[in-house]
Each structure stands twice: as C-alpha cells, then as structure tokens.
C-alpha positions in Angstrom: 12.6 -3.3 0.8 15.9 -1.7 1.8 17.5 0.5 -0.8 19.4 -1.6 -3.3 17.4 -4.7 -2.5 14.4 -4.0 -4.8 15.3 -6.9 -7.1 16.0 -9.4 -4.3 13.2 -11.9 -5.0 13.8 -14.0 -1.9 13.7 -10.9 0.4 10.6 -9.7 -1.3 8.8 -13.0 -0.9 9.8 -13.2 2.8 8.4 -9.8 3.3 5.1 -10.6 1.6 4.7 -13.7 3.8 5.5 -11.7 7.0 3.3 -8.7 6.2 0.7 -9.5 3.5 -1.4 -6.6 4.7 1.1 -3.8 3.8 -0.4 -1.0 1.8 2.8 0.5 0.4 6.0 -1.1 -0.9 9.2 0.2 -2.2 7.8 0.5 -5.7 5.3 3.1 -4.4 8.3 5.2 -3.0 10.1 5.0 -6.3 7.0 6.0 -8.3 6.4 8.9 -5.9 10.0 10.1 -6.4 9.6 9.9 -10.2 6.3 11.7 -10.0 7.8 14.4 -7.8 10.6 15.0 -10.3 8.2 15.3 -13.2 5.8 17.8 -11.6 7.0 19.3 -8.3 4.8 22.4 -9.0 1.7 20.1 -9.0 2.5 18.2 -5.8 -0.4 16.2 -4.5 -1.0 13.0 -2.6 -2.0 10.0 -4.6 -5.3 8.5 -3.9 -5.2 4.8 -3.1 -8.1 2.5 -3.5 -8.8 -0.2 -0.9 -10.8 -3.4 -0.9 -12.5 -4.5 2.3 -12.7 -8.1 3.5 -13.8 -9.8 6.7 -11.4 -9.8 9.6 -11.2 -11.9 12.8 -9.4 -9.3 14.9 -11.3 -8.5 18.1 -11.2 -4.7 18.1 -13.6 -1.9 17.2 -11.2 0.1 15.1 -7.6 1.0 15.3 -4.7 2.1 13.2 -1.4 0.2 12.7 1.8 2.2 12.4 4.4 0.6 10.1 7.8 2.4 10.1 10.6 1.6 7.8 14.0 3.2 7.0 12.5 5.5 4.3 8.8 5.4 5.0 6.1 5.6 7.7 2.6 4.2 7.1 -0.7 4.4 9.0 -3.0 1.5 8.1 -6.7 1.4 8.9 -7.8 -1.8 10.7 -11.2 -2.6 12.0 -12.7 -5.5 14.1 -14.9 -6.2 11.1 -12.9 -5.3 8.0 -9.4 -5.3 6.6 -8.6 -2.7 4.0 -6.4 -4.2 1.3 -4.9 -2.0 -1.4 -6.3 -2.7 -4.9 -3.6 -3.0 -7.5 -4.9 -2.1 -10.9 -3.7 -3.6 -14.2 -0.8 -1.6 -15.7 -2.0 1.5 -17.5 -5.4 1.6 -15.8 -6.4 4.1 -13.1 -8.5 2.4 -10.4 -11.7 3.9 -9.1 -13.7 3.1 -5.9 -16.5 1.7 -8.1 -14.0 -0.7 -9.8 -12.9 -1.9 -6.4 -16.5 -2.6 -5.3 -17.1 -4.8 -8.4 -14.1 -7.1 -7.8 
C-alpha cells in the first residue's frame, strides 16, 4: 500500500483481490524499519516460510518481479507449485516444519 494508506481497508481489500499471491506487504516494510532501528548492528535478512500448493501455470519454473514505490520483490513460481507465505499467529515464530504440518 502507498505510504499513508496503510489503514485504507477498501484499498487493501482491492489489492488482496488483485494480487493474492504477494509475499510482502506494507506491514513487512514497517516491521523491517522498526527492526532496523532496534538493532542496526545486527542487521540480517528475515527468513520467510512458504507453503506450497498445486498450480495450473504451464511453465517449468520462473520468477515474478513485483516492483512498488518502496519495495522490489522476486517471487518463486513453478509450473507445479505456488509458494505462499505462511503467516504465523502473533507471538509465534514459524518454522519450516510447522508449515509442512498445515
């Protein structure tokens, strides 16, 4: 979502309908900014956990580039699988094993 539009429910819902496969959203950017402020000395990339599900795209494997005003994403897409981000319950850190069981 554009800066200043984080609480615009209508815009958020339209975006979810148009691009339900997105891996990142503006809340990720805000969280990364807060994390960066808290510990710039310990800068590291966050690990994201993905769930896979069948896909009907006729392609071996490719990557989708999504570019916004304040972010750029590269999303893995396969002819056989989609990789969806697993969103954990608040306060829980997801693991790859947790993703497999859901």
